[in-house]
Each structure stands twice: as C-alpha cells, then as structure tokens.
Backbone bond lengths (Angstrom), bond angles and torsions (degrees), N, CA, C in turn:
res aa  C-N    CA-C-N  psi(-1)  N-CA   C-N-CA  omega(-1)  CA-C   N-CA-C  phi
1 M - - - 1.460 - - 1.518 108.83 -
2 T 1.295 116.94 130.95 1.464 120.74 -178.85 1.511 110.87 -86.17
3 T 1.325 115.22 146.96 1.465 120.67 178.40 1.518 109.01 -83.11
4 P 1.330 119.30 127.95 1.456 120.67 -179.22 1.522 110.74 -62.44
5 N 1.322 114.73 146.79 1.465 119.78 178.53 1.515 110.18 -65.36
6 R 1.330 114.96 137.63 1.457 119.05 176.32 1.515 109.72 -77.01
7 P 1.313 118.61 150.35 1.458 121.24 177.55 1.519 110.40 -64.95
8 P 1.353 117.39 159.29 1.470 120.41 -178.15 1.522 113.22 -53.58
9 A 1.326 117.34 -38.20 1.469 120.19 -178.11 1.521 110.82 -62.22
10 A 1.345 115.82 -41.17 1.465 119.46 -179.82 1.519 110.77 -68.55
11 R 1.351 116.28 -40.82 1.463 119.53 178.80 1.520 111.09 -63.67
12 T 1.322 116.48 -41.71 1.468 120.62 179.51 1.521 110.88 -63.58
13 A 1.339 116.83 -43.10 1.465 120.28 179.77 1.522 111.02 -63.37
14 A 1.334 115.98 -41.20 1.464 119.48 179.38 1.514 111.02 -65.76
15 A 1.338 116.18 -41.07 1.468 119.81 179.69 1.520 110.61 -64.21
16 N 1.329 116.80 -42.48 1.462 119.93 179.72 1.522 111.52 -64.86
17 A 1.328 116.48 -37.13 1.464 119.86 179.11 1.524 110.64 -65.34
18 A 1.330 116.13 -40.76 1.464 119.70 179.29 1.513 111.16 -66.43
19 L 1.319 116.51 -41.79 1.460 120.13 -178.37 1.516 111.73 -68.37
20 S 1.324 117.48 -31.38 1.460 119.80 -179.09 1.513 111.67 -66.10
21 D 1.355 116.69 -19.96 1.462 120.78 178.32 1.528 112.37 -85.57
22 A 1.340 117.54 -13.02 1.459 120.73 179.98 1.522 109.64 -72.27
23 P 1.333 117.58 142.38 1.467 119.65 -178.62 1.523 111.70 -75.55
24 V 1.316 115.79 150.15 1.460 120.38 170.84 1.524 107.52 -63.34
25 A 1.320 117.63 137.90 1.466 121.08 -173.37 1.520 112.49 -55.63
26 S 1.340 116.92 -39.28 1.466 120.34 -175.66 1.518 113.48 -68.54
27 T 1.340 117.54 -7.51 1.465 120.29 177.20 1.525 111.75 -96.65
28 T 1.332 117.96 2.34 1.457 121.38 -176.76 1.527 110.79 -103.87
29 W 1.328 115.78 155.41 1.464 119.96 179.07 1.520 110.45 -69.41
30 R 1.324 119.00 -29.36 1.468 121.09 179.51 1.528 111.32 -62.51
31 F 1.311 115.74 -38.79 1.469 120.90 179.27 1.519 110.07 -59.09
32 W 1.329 116.61 -52.57 1.473 120.39 -175.06 1.527 112.00 -74.73
33 L 1.333 117.14 -24.51 1.466 119.25 173.14 1.523 109.99 -66.44
34 L 1.326 116.59 -42.68 1.454 120.49 178.77 1.530 111.10 -65.51
35 V 1.332 116.18 -40.32 1.470 120.37 175.26 1.530 109.77 -58.24
36 A 1.331 116.48 -46.83 1.473 121.19 -178.76 1.525 111.86 -63.18
37 V 1.333 117.15 -39.21 1.475 120.63 179.39 1.530 110.20 -63.24
38 V 1.321 117.16 -43.98 1.468 120.74 -179.97 1.532 110.40 -64.83
39 V 1.331 117.07 -45.51 1.463 120.84 179.91 1.527 110.63 -61.58
40 A 1.342 116.56 -43.74 1.462 120.38 -179.32 1.523 111.39 -64.89
41 A 1.338 117.01 -44.23 1.466 120.43 179.46 1.524 110.35 -62.11
42 D 1.324 116.57 -41.28 1.463 120.57 179.68 1.530 110.88 -65.23
43 Y 1.328 116.15 -45.70 1.470 120.78 -178.22 1.527 111.38 -62.89
44 I 1.334 116.40 -45.22 1.469 120.67 -177.13 1.522 110.71 -65.27
45 T 1.333 117.00 -46.30 1.465 119.16 -178.75 1.527 111.53 -65.16
46 K 1.317 117.14 -35.58 1.468 119.68 177.43 1.532 110.84 -67.78
47 A 1.333 116.65 -41.12 1.467 119.89 178.73 1.518 110.44 -61.99
48 L 1.331 117.11 -41.33 1.465 120.66 177.78 1.529 110.99 -65.54
49 A 1.319 116.14 -38.77 1.462 119.83 179.26 1.524 111.17 -63.48
50 V 1.330 116.45 -45.00 1.464 120.73 -179.75 1.525 111.04 -63.60
51 E 1.335 116.21 -35.30 1.458 120.11 -177.51 1.522 113.04 -77.16
52 H 1.341 116.61 -38.86 1.465 119.11 -170.05 1.530 114.85 -107.61
53 L 1.304 118.72 -24.11 1.465 120.39 -175.58 1.521 110.77 -93.69
54 V 1.299 116.28 64.10 1.460 121.37 -179.99 1.528 109.18 -117.49
55 P 1.341 116.15 148.92 1.465 127.64 -3.13 1.529 111.96 -74.95
56 R 1.327 115.55 174.08 1.453 120.13 179.27 1.531 111.03 -61.82
57 H 1.306 114.05 152.20 1.477 123.04 174.01 1.531 113.55 64.86
58 M 1.328 117.42 14.07 1.461 119.61 175.45 1.529 108.64 -101.63
59 P 1.339 118.37 116.83 1.467 121.23 -176.35 1.528 112.54 -67.46
60 H 1.327 115.47 140.91 1.460 122.76 172.41 1.528 106.43 -121.28
61 R 1.316 116.71 113.93 1.457 120.77 -174.15 1.525 111.88 -68.35
62 V 1.328 114.85 137.24 1.462 121.83 175.80 1.525 109.82 -114.31
63 L 1.323 116.60 -53.46 1.463 122.54 174.05 1.527 107.70 -124.40
64 G 1.323 114.87 81.26 1.459 119.45 -176.49 1.518 111.08 59.86
65 D 1.326 114.93 -136.31 1.458 119.71 178.72 1.522 111.84 -97.10
66 V 1.343 116.43 -2.42 1.465 120.37 -176.93 1.524 111.14 -77.46
67 V 1.325 116.77 -50.09 1.461 121.70 178.59 1.522 108.89 -113.65
68 R 1.314 115.51 120.51 1.457 120.97 179.40 1.531 109.03 -132.47
69 F 1.317 116.23 157.99 1.456 122.09 170.00 1.527 107.50 -107.09
70 T 1.325 115.49 120.72 1.451 121.11 -178.27 1.522 108.93 -136.24
71 L 1.319 117.43 114.94 1.457 121.02 -176.95 1.527 111.28 -70.84
72 A 1.328 115.29 129.61 1.458 121.03 177.26 1.522 108.35 -150.85
73 Y 1.317 115.86 159.57 1.467 121.35 177.42 1.524 108.32 -121.08
74 N 1.323 115.73 132.40 1.458 121.17 -179.31 1.527 109.78 -113.77
75 P 1.339 118.17 107.72 1.462 120.21 179.85 1.528 113.22 -77.14
76 G 1.335 116.73 -9.41 1.458 120.79 -178.61 1.510 112.14 -102.11
77 A 1.330 115.08 -138.20 1.462 120.70 179.99 1.518 109.06 -114.45
78 A 1.318 116.08 -164.73 1.466 120.75 -179.30 1.525 110.54 -62.18
79 F 1.324 115.03 151.04 1.454 122.85 177.07 1.525 112.83 61.52
80 G 1.333 117.07 27.19 1.452 120.79 173.84 1.517 115.43 78.52
81 M 1.333 118.53 11.88 1.473 120.09 178.61 1.517 109.89 -63.95
82 H 1.332 116.25 135.02 1.457 120.53 -175.95 1.519 109.43 -144.18
83 L 1.328 116.30 138.13 1.468 121.13 -178.56 1.521 111.58 -121.59
84 G 1.323 116.55 29.67 1.454 119.70 177.57 1.513 112.86 89.77
85 P 1.348 116.91 -164.79 1.466 121.53 -175.32 1.528 114.05 -58.77
86 A 1.322 116.75 -27.02 1.472 119.79 -177.22 1.523 112.82 -88.24
87 S 1.328 117.43 3.99 1.474 120.73 -176.41 1.522 112.40 -52.95
88 R 1.311 115.96 -42.05 1.468 121.10 -176.08 1.525 111.29 -53.97
89 W 1.331 116.36 -48.54 1.458 120.11 -175.73 1.527 112.42 -83.79
90 I 1.315 117.26 -30.29 1.462 120.16 176.95 1.523 110.20 -63.53
91 F 1.340 116.14 -48.23 1.459 119.24 -178.79 1.528 111.80 -72.47
92 A 1.325 117.53 -27.18 1.468 119.80 174.51 1.528 109.88 -65.05
93 G 1.334 115.71 -44.97 1.467 119.91 178.10 1.513 111.93 -64.05
94 L 1.334 116.45 -41.52 1.457 120.37 178.65 1.518 111.38 -62.98
95 S 1.333 117.07 -36.52 1.465 120.95 179.08 1.519 111.05 -60.81
96 V 1.321 116.37 -43.83 1.469 120.78 179.69 1.525 110.48 -63.73
97 V 1.330 116.65 -44.68 1.469 121.19 -179.63 1.527 110.46 -63.29
98 I 1.327 116.67 -44.71 1.462 120.81 -178.28 1.519 111.42 -62.87
99 V 1.336 116.86 -41.83 1.465 120.18 179.11 1.529 110.28 -63.56
100 A 1.337 117.07 -43.38 1.461 120.54 179.99 1.530 111.29 -62.79
101 V 1.329 116.63 -44.30 1.463 121.05 179.49 1.527 110.56 -65.29
102 L 1.337 116.44 -41.44 1.461 120.79 -179.78 1.528 111.51 -61.30
103 L 1.333 116.70 -45.80 1.460 120.41 -179.32 1.525 111.45 -61.05
104 K 1.339 115.99 -39.49 1.462 119.78 -179.41 1.517 111.49 -72.94
105 A 1.340 116.43 -42.68 1.463 120.55 -174.95 1.523 112.97 -70.62
106 T 1.324 117.06 -27.52 1.470 120.07 -175.95 1.526 113.20 -104.56
107 A 1.320 117.15 7.12 1.464 120.12 -175.83 1.526 112.17 -55.72
108 E 1.335 117.33 -50.87 1.464 120.32 -178.37 1.527 111.50 -68.42
109 L 1.325 116.92 -37.49 1.463 119.94 -179.25 1.525 111.30 -62.99
110 T 1.330 117.28 -36.73 1.465 119.26 -179.42 1.528 112.18 -71.45
111 R 1.321 117.54 -13.72 1.468 120.01 173.24 1.529 110.75 -71.96
112 T 1.322 116.44 -34.94 1.462 121.37 -169.84 1.522 114.04 -105.91
113 S 1.320 118.18 -16.13 1.468 120.94 -175.10 1.521 110.85 -124.56
114 R 1.322 116.16 119.68 1.464 120.35 176.21 1.522 110.48 -67.10
115 L 1.331 115.82 -32.44 1.451 120.03 179.63 1.525 110.39 -64.67
116 A 1.324 116.52 -42.07 1.468 120.48 176.64 1.520 110.63 -68.47
117 A 1.333 116.72 -38.08 1.462 120.63 179.10 1.521 111.65 -64.52
118 F 1.337 117.18 -22.55 1.463 121.60 173.85 1.533 110.96 -88.24
119 G 1.315 116.30 -44.87 1.463 120.31 -174.59 1.515 114.42 -65.92
120 V 1.322 117.71 -40.17 1.460 120.48 -176.40 1.534 112.14 -63.49
121 P 1.343 120.28 -49.98 1.470 118.47 178.45 1.526 113.29 -64.30
122 V 1.338 116.96 -29.33 1.464 119.29 176.94 1.529 109.90 -66.29
123 I 1.334 116.49 -41.41 1.469 120.48 176.05 1.523 110.34 -63.02
124 V 1.327 116.22 -46.68 1.469 120.76 -179.15 1.524 110.68 -60.84
125 G 1.325 117.45 -43.54 1.464 120.59 178.47 1.515 111.93 -61.01
126 G 1.337 116.99 -42.80 1.453 120.19 177.68 1.516 112.32 -64.17
127 A 1.317 116.53 -41.91 1.467 120.61 179.34 1.527 110.75 -63.47
128 I 1.333 117.25 -41.32 1.467 120.78 178.74 1.523 110.54 -66.30
129 G 1.336 116.80 -39.55 1.464 120.10 179.37 1.517 112.08 -57.49
130 N 1.328 116.99 -47.80 1.463 119.87 178.83 1.525 112.08 -72.42
131 L 1.339 116.70 -31.37 1.463 120.18 177.30 1.530 110.84 -62.59
132 L 1.321 117.05 -41.38 1.463 120.61 178.86 1.528 111.16 -60.32
133 D 1.331 116.38 -38.93 1.471 119.84 177.44 1.522 111.13 -62.94
134 R 1.324 116.22 -43.59 1.468 119.47 -178.10 1.526 111.54 -64.79
135 I 1.325 116.58 -31.56 1.461 120.27 -179.30 1.522 111.36 -77.65
136 R 1.333 117.21 -40.66 1.460 119.64 -171.20 1.526 114.66 -96.86
137 L 1.327 118.24 -15.53 1.462 120.33 -175.07 1.528 111.31 -120.93
138 R 1.323 116.29 124.49 1.462 120.43 177.13 1.528 111.59 -65.96
139 E 1.336 115.92 -34.11 1.469 119.73 -176.44 1.516 112.88 -68.40
140 G 1.325 117.27 -25.10 1.450 121.12 -179.02 1.514 112.32 116.72
141 V 1.307 115.79 -162.27 1.465 122.39 -176.33 1.530 110.07 -76.07
142 V 1.334 115.97 136.43 1.464 121.54 178.19 1.525 109.35 -78.09
143 D 1.332 116.28 123.19 1.459 122.53 174.43 1.521 108.49 -120.14
144 F 1.344 116.36 149.96 1.473 117.13 -179.94 1.521 114.20 -155.34
145 I 1.329 119.20 -12.57 1.465 120.78 -179.80 1.525 108.04 -86.34
146 D 1.315 115.31 119.72 1.458 122.73 -170.87 1.525 108.93 -123.77
147 I 1.342 117.20 108.33 1.461 121.89 -174.74 1.527 110.22 -120.65
148 G 1.318 116.01 137.44 1.455 120.23 178.03 1.511 111.32 165.89
149 I 1.318 114.93 -173.31 1.461 121.43 177.17 1.517 108.34 -128.44
150 G 1.318 115.55 117.02 1.458 119.53 -178.92 1.513 111.70 61.20
151 S 1.319 115.79 -127.76 1.461 120.37 -179.91 1.525 112.52 -86.63
152 T 1.331 117.47 -6.37 1.469 121.67 177.90 1.521 108.51 -92.67
153 R 1.322 116.84 103.93 1.449 120.53 -172.27 1.516 111.06 -134.76
154 F 1.345 114.51 151.26 1.454 121.28 175.36 1.515 108.58 -77.35
155 W 1.335 117.10 162.92 1.455 119.78 175.59 1.530 109.81 -59.96
156 T 1.320 117.05 138.00 1.464 120.73 177.14 1.530 108.78 -63.26
157 F 1.333 116.35 137.03 1.465 119.65 -176.06 1.520 109.97 -139.25
158 N 1.333 116.94 -171.70 1.465 121.78 -175.82 1.522 110.62 -140.93
159 V 1.322 116.67 -175.36 1.468 121.51 -178.68 1.527 110.66 -64.85
160 A 1.331 117.81 -38.00 1.462 120.88 179.20 1.524 111.19 -61.78
161 D 1.328 116.72 -43.52 1.465 120.51 177.60 1.526 110.68 -61.66
162 T 1.328 116.24 -40.80 1.460 120.75 178.80 1.523 110.67 -62.89
163 A 1.333 116.38 -42.69 1.462 121.02 179.41 1.525 111.12 -62.44
164 V 1.319 116.69 -43.72 1.463 120.45 179.51 1.528 110.34 -61.55
165 T 1.322 116.78 -41.56 1.464 120.84 -179.97 1.518 111.32 -65.11
166 I 1.342 116.82 -46.71 1.472 120.60 179.11 1.522 110.54 -62.41
167 G 1.331 116.79 -44.78 1.455 120.33 179.23 1.519 112.61 -62.29
168 A 1.327 116.55 -39.45 1.464 120.66 179.44 1.520 111.27 -64.84
169 V 1.337 116.83 -40.62 1.468 120.67 177.33 1.530 109.93 -62.27
170 C 1.330 117.12 -44.44 1.469 121.18 177.86 1.526 111.05 -59.84
171 L 1.320 116.43 -41.04 1.457 121.22 -178.44 1.527 111.02 -67.53
172 V 1.319 117.09 -41.37 1.466 121.04 178.17 1.534 110.32 -62.12
173 I 1.341 116.54 -44.40 1.465 120.14 179.15 1.526 110.41 -63.93
174 A 1.339 117.44 -41.03 1.463 121.56 179.31 1.524 110.95 -62.14
175 L 1.324 116.97 -41.83 1.468 121.09 178.08 1.530 110.68 -65.09
176 W 1.331 116.06 -40.08 1.463 120.47 178.38 1.529 110.61 -64.25
177 Q 1.338 116.52 -42.25 1.458 120.31 178.80 1.526 111.21 -64.66
178 E 1.326 116.19 -40.39 1.460 119.77 179.55 1.526 110.66 -64.48
179 D 1.331 116.31 -41.95 1.460 120.34 179.45 1.527 110.52 -62.74
180 N 1.326 116.83 -42.43 1.470 120.47 178.06 1.521 111.23 -63.31
181 A 1.346 116.17 -40.55 1.462 120.16 -179.93 1.525 111.03 -65.18
182 L 1.325 116.89 -40.43 1.464 120.79 178.98 1.521 110.96 -65.77
183 Q 1.328 116.64 -41.05 1.456 120.17 178.65 1.530 110.95 -65.23
184 A 1.331 116.33 -40.98 1.464 120.37 179.10 1.525 110.88 -64.79
185 A 1.330 116.98 -41.01 1.466 120.88 179.12 1.523 110.98 -65.14
186 A 1.337 116.27 -41.98 1.457 120.56 179.28 1.526 110.66 -63.53
187 K 1.339 115.65 -40.78 1.464 119.93 179.20 1.523 110.63 -65.01
188 A 1.337 116.58 -41.52 1.465 120.58 178.90 1.524 111.04 -63.53
189 E 1.314 116.87 -39.46 1.472 121.08 178.31 1.525 110.44 -63.88
190 Q 1.331 116.31 -42.35 1.464 120.07 -179.85 1.522 111.32 -65.11
191 E 1.340 115.61 -41.99 1.464 119.29 179.59 1.520 110.74 -65.83
192 A 1.350 116.52 -39.10 1.459 119.85 178.78 1.519 111.05 -66.04
193 A 1.340 116.12 -40.82 1.458 120.05 179.23 1.517 111.12 -65.51
194 A 1.343 116.48 -40.32 1.466 120.33 179.22 1.523 110.73 -65.59
195 K 1.339 116.32 -41.50 1.456 120.91 179.89 1.525 110.61 -65.33
196 H 1.326 115.90 -40.01 1.471 120.24 179.23 1.530 110.67 -65.76
197 G 1.336 115.42 -37.52 1.449 119.59 -179.11 1.518 112.62 -69.99
198 Q 1.340 117.48 -26.35 1.459 121.60 -179.67 1.515 112.87 -86.07
199 S 1.353 117.45 -17.47 1.463 119.57 -177.51 1.526 110.32 -71.59
200 P 1.327 117.85 145.95 1.472 121.98 -176.71 1.523 112.20 -68.07
C-alpha cells in the first residue's frame, strides 16, 4: 500500500523542522578547516612571492603577457582604495567587523545551502589572509597576480582576494537559489489553498 502524498504545507513544515536541526556552518570543523586551508594557501604563496619575485614591480611572465607575477604591496583595500596613513588599521578594523557581520547574517543560510556553507568560510579565510598582512607588514597587503593585455591590466591581487571573490559568487548564487525556493513554496501553498477552497 502506498503512502498518500502529504500536502505542500506539511512537506514544507517537515523540511523546515529538519533544517532547523542542522548546525550552523561556523560551528563545524569543516568550516574552520576550509578557513585554515585558504589562509595557509594565501600565506605560502605570498611568502614565495616575496622571496622570488624581486625586485618589486618587475613582471615575471607566466602565460605570455596575459598572466604575470608582479610583486607589489597594497597599503589600502581592494582595487587600490586608500584612506591615507591610517589605511592599514582602518581596513584591518573593517575586516574584523565585516567577518563578524557576515557570520551572523549567513548563519541560517549555511544550515540550508551547501553552496553558502562553502562560500562563507572561503570569504572568511580570504579576509583573514589579508588581515594578517595588514597587522604584520607596514607596507601593506602582498599582491602578485597580474592579469591583463599589454598596458591594460587588472589591479594586482592575491590568493586571498581570489578566495573572497569565489566565496562571494557562491553566496550570491545561494541567496538566489533560496529566494527561488521560497517563491516556489509560496506559489505551491497558494495553489493548494485555492484548490482546497474550490473543492466541494
């Protein structure tokens, strides 16, 4: 004998109950392992860049002129943002605040989305990687990945910046998926209610 399908409202309630038992990603060892991997990869690549890419601002070709390694130090934030002599500590403080807000704002989303559970620790790892540079280096954050064509080039960046970008894309997609799921559930509830109201 087959079990009759539960109505959408019952399925939604059951799904929400199951998800409420899932741990917030930041409370799991997988979250902090991923953070540690990103921080370690960023630290190691920066150390290699400082040791081998000398002198500063001299390009070393990797893939022709498109991808180069060029050692540079950024005392400001991403994309060359700079707030004067205090930039180092201002952006360090902002990094801590942003990470704290991110962890709180995405706590529930990381329960329900594997993509968010991956993206958030990747962002946190990247933020910590650049934060460590701001704390330990007077010159600023170590950058070395240099992409462009000829004189038209993107801002020099690093592994931490790449991690933050990848994590942000994952988070945006996770939010979009959640919004679509909520809209679909709401539509199903409305259709079920309308059908129930029309039944004799």
